[in-house]
N, C-alpha and C positions, 0 to 999 in steps of 0.2 A: 504493500500500500504506500502511495506517495505521501511524503511528509506534508502535514497541513501547514500552510503559510499564513492564511487569513483567519482560520477558524479554530486554531489549536486551543484557544481558551474558552471557546463557546460553552463547553460543558463544565467549566470550572466555576464553582459557586461564587467565588470572589474575583472572577476574571475581569470584571468591569472596574474593579477598584485599583488604586495605585499599589496597594500592598500585594494583591494577587498578581498584578502585572509584573512587579519587580521579582516576585517569588518564582515566576516562570520565565525569567530572562528578559523582561521588558526593559527598554531603554539601553540595552547593551550595545546597540549599534552606534550610540553617540560617541563612545570612546574612539572608535575607528573613524567616525565621521570627522571629528575635530582634529584628527591627525592628518587628514587629507586636505588638499587645496580644493577650492570650489570647482575648478575645471576638472579635477580628477574625479570628483563625485559625479559630475555630468557625464564624463567619459565612461564610468562604470555602469551607470544606468543605460547609456546608449548601447554598450556592449551586451547588456543583459537581454535586449530584445523586448523589454517591457513596452506594451502599447497601452494607450489610454483606454480605460474601461467604461467610459461614459457613453460610448456608442460610436464615436468616429473612428476609434482604433488607430490614432496617430501615434507614431513612435515617441515615447515619453522623453527620453534623453534629448532627442532632436528639438522637441518643443522647449525644453529647458534652455537649450543653447541659443534660442532665438532672443532671449532676454538679454539686452545689452550689458556687457560686463562693466563698462565704464559709462556712467551716467550721473549727472548732477541731480536728477530727480530721485525721489524715494521709489523703491521697488516694492510691490505688493504681491503677496501670495493669497489666492482665493481658492477655497475648497468648495466645489460644487456638490452639495449634499441635498439638492433639490430633486429627489428621485420621483419624477412624475410620469414616466413612460408607462402606459398601461401594460400589464404583464411583467412588470419589473419590481422587485421587492427585496433586494439583498443588501444594498448599502445600509439600510436602516438597522440591520442586525449587527453590523460592525459597530455602529454608533451605540447600540444597546448593550452588546456583549463584550466589546473590546475597544472602547473609545480611546484608550491611551495608545493603541497601535496606530490609529490615525494621527494622533498628536506627534508620535515619534517620527512618522513619515513626513509630517509637516515641517518639523525642525530640520530634517535632512534637505528637503526641497528648498526651504527658505535660505539655508546656509549656502546651497549650491548657486542660487541666483542673487544672493545679496539682499534678501527681503528681511526687514525687521518688524513689519506689521503684517498680520494675516487676518483674513476674515473667513469664517465658516458660514456659508449660506445654507441654512437648513430649511427644508420644507416645513411650513407652519403646522401641518397636520401631525407631524412627528412629535407629539407631546411627550411621550415617554422617552424617546431617544434624546430629546432636547434636555430634559431634566438630568438624565444620566451624563450627558456631555457637559453640562454646566458644572456638575460635581467633579468630573474628571479635570476640567480646566482649572478649577480652584485647587485641587490636589496637586496638579503638576506645577502650578505657579508657586504654591507654598513650599514645595520640596526642591525648587530650583531647576525643574525640567522645562519650564517656560519662564519668560520674563527677562530680567537683566542678568547678564553674565551667566548663561546656562552652564551649570556644572563646572564653573571656573574657566570656561573656554574663552571668555571675552566676547562671545556672540550673544546677542539679545534678540528675543522675538516675543512680541505681544500679540495675543489672539483675541479677536472680537467675534462673538457669536451673533449672527444676524438671522432673524426669523423671516422667512418669506410669507406670502399670503395665499399660497396655493395656486399660483398661475403656472400652467405648463410651460409657457413661453419663457419663463425665467430659468428653465433648465438650459436654454441656449445661453452660451457664456456671456455674450455682450448684453443680452436682455437682463441677465443676472447682475452685471455691473451697473446698468442703469437703475435697477431696483435698489442696490446698495446705496447708490447716490441719492436716493429719494425720489426718483422719477418713475413714470410708468415703464413697465418692463418691456420696452420695444427694442428689438435687436438693432445694432448699429450697422451701417454700411462699412464694409472692409475691402481694402485697407483704409486706414491703418489697423493693424492687428493688435490685440491686447498686449502682446509681448513688448510692443514698442509704445503704444498709447492706449492704456487700459483704464483701470480705476483711477478716477480723478485726473485723467490725462497723463498718467505715469505708467512706466513699464510694469506689466502684471502677468504673473503666471497663474493659470487656472487649471486645476486638476480635479478629477473625480475621487471619491472616497476610496474605492478599491485600488485605484492607481497608487495613491500615496501609501495606503496600508501595505502594499507589496514592497515598498522601498527598503524598510529595515532589514528584511530577510536578504535582499540583494547585497546590502552593505556588509552584513555579517558573513554570508556564505560565498559571496563573489558572483560576478556576472556569469561566469562559466557554469556554475551550479544551477543558476536560474534558467539560462538558455538551454540547458540539457533537458528541462521539463517541457512537456507539450510537444509542439510540432516545429518545423523549421521556420515557418512564418508567424507562428503564434506561440510565443514562449511563455512558460510558467503555468500557473493554475488559475482557475476562475471559479467564482461562486455562482453556480448555475441554479436558476430558479425554474421550477416546473409547476404550472397551474393548469386548471381546466379539467377535462374529463379523464382524470387518472385516479387510481385507487388511493394514492398517498402523495398529495401535493406537498412540495417542500423545496429545500435548497441543499445543495451538496457542493463541496469544494473538490474539484477534480482537475487533472491536467487537460489542457486543450487537446482536442483530437478524439474525445469521447464520442461515441456514436449517438445519434438522435434516438434510435431505438433502444440503445443500452440505457440511456437516461429514463426513457419511458418504462421499459419492461423490468429492468433490474432495480433502479433506484426509486422510481415512482410506483413500482409494483403493478405495472400494467394498466390497461384501459379500464374505464368504468362506464357502464351503460351501453356499450356497443363497440364495434370495431373502429380502428383508427381511420379518420377521414382526412384530416389536415393538421398541420402544425405551423404556427407563426414562431420562427426560431429565435428571435432576438428582441422582443417587445413589439408593440402593435404596428410600428412603422415599417417593419421588414416585410418583403414579399412573402406570401404564404407558400408553403410546400405541400404537395399532395402526399397521400399515404405512400404511393409508389416512390416518390422522390426521397422520402424519409428513410427508406430501407437501407441505403448505403450512404446517407448523409452524415457528416461528422461536424461536431461543434468546434470550428476554427474559422479564422477569417478567410483563409483560402478555400476551405472545404465548402462553406456556404456560398462563397462567391462563385464557385464552380457549379452550384445548383441554381444560380440566378437569383439568390437571395443575399442576405448580409447577416453578420454576426450580431450587430447592434449591441444590446446590453446583455445578451446571453440568457434572456428570460423566455422560456418556451411556453407558449399557450397551446394546449392540446385539445383537439376537437374530435368527437366521435361521429359515427355515421349518421346520427340523428340531428346534427347541427345544421341549422338553416343558414347557408352561407350568405344569402341576401340580407337576412336580419343581422348577422354578425358584422357584415360590411357597413350596414346602416348604423349600427352602434358605434363603429369606429369613425365614420365620417361625421356623425353628430358630435363626437368628442372634439375632433379637429376643428370643425366649424365653430364650436363654442369657445375653443381655446385660442383661435387665431387672434392676434393683436389688432388686425385690421389695417396694418400699415401698408401692405403691398396688395394691389388690386388682384393679381392672380390668386393669391391665397384667400383674401377676404371674400371674393366672389366665387372662386373655384370650389373651396371647401363647402360653402353653403349651397352651391348649385348641385354638387354631388349629393349632398344630403337630401335636397328636395327631390332630385330624380329618383333616388332609392325609395323615398317615402311614396312617390307616385307608383313605382313598380310594386311595392308591397300592398298598395291599396287596390291593385288590379287595373289601374288606369294608365299604366305605362305602355310604351311601344318598343319595338325592336330598335327604332332610331335612338331611343334613350340609352341603350346599351353601347352603341357606337359613340354616342355623345359623351358618355362617361369616360371612354378611352381618350377622346379628343381633349376633354377638359384636363385629364391627368397629364397628357403631353404638354398642355399649355401652362401647367402649374409647376412641374418639376424643373428646377434649375433656373427659374425666372423670378426669384424673390430674394430678399435680403438674407433670410435664414432658411433653414431646411424644413420648416413646419409644412409648407405646401408639398414638398417632396414626401414628407412623412405620411401625408394623406394620399398622394398620387400613387405611391408604390403599392399599398394594399388594394386600392381601387383597380389598378391595372392587373395585378396578379389574380385577384378574386374573380373579376369578370372574365379574364382570359382562361383561367384554369377550370372554372366551374360555370362556364357560360350556359350549358343546358339547364342548370338550376335557375339561372336568372331568366332564361327564356320561358320557363314554366310560368313565370309571373305575368307574361304578356300574351300567351297563346290564346287566352279566352277573348281578348279584346283587340288583338292586333294581328296583322298579316305581315310576314317578312317582306321587305323590299329588296328585290334583286337588282 
């Protein structure tokens, strides 16, 4: 069994406390960290192959290297703990069960890029994780793991906990920055990118919870040990979440490359209520996979790309043979239409238009033209907006309508005739 990197303290009764964290080797990486130069830390993370776990999968060390080493402006570190992607629910457990692991990773990231002020942007609904995180922050500062002159190193880091108000768009990193600044969470046009001009117009590094929680192990064991886990393009382990029509929904830390069917059959203990019909592999924005495609699909960036989908957040939503795919897609488009900030016309109008067309189909008043219209709208949304919310809606629309078209056509056969 692969050593647990992210969840080894999850079953420890005192794992979320500083005492329990230190007892199980917590903050041990700081000694090595402060013996290294910042550029050496960045090089180590680069060599590990760690990619961002928030959905984009961008190489972490490369992202760190984009922050200018010489700048007269203050540098900020921001943790994206606004876990709002439907079908995704694993960051919150790190906050609940091992918050000091995140803080240890934050110290390393801040040291590497020269940040002395950090913000943790937490989804407002995470009431229990927030309380636990507040306690952990107080413990760490009291014992010198945060604040001025951390463990006599001469390096200082102050951390501010910022609660969001539940807007999905604030999971987008520049929308998140706008929210911290007290503005509506509407994404910014890029460039400039946050690494150069981010929070308060200053260089800013933004990372996901699982990304930063992976860093202490890399520093302790070395980049080679980390890159030996998983696959060639997807190094390390991931906290996979499985929900939907399975016997045992939950989350498991496993190396990248685990099979989709292995997650369903072995870890989630098989299907519930019927045979497998479809899986959304990485949160609601990823193109859906059919049961046939799932048979040899593996959970890695390259593995799901080969299937025409994407890894996203690694949260699987499993559907059995009785799932109505038109209703499932309607549920998704309603979410995206409701959560669009309205800044970009293709997103504001496109998400709502998709939602209305699907409502018309479900009411029995739709036509075959509506199915083709859905695909045209998806094409006119993706890649034509400031952020990726429009694409997050377009990708499931395109994949659902294309892969399960007969099911959509059943909604219109009573009232419409196909146009050739």
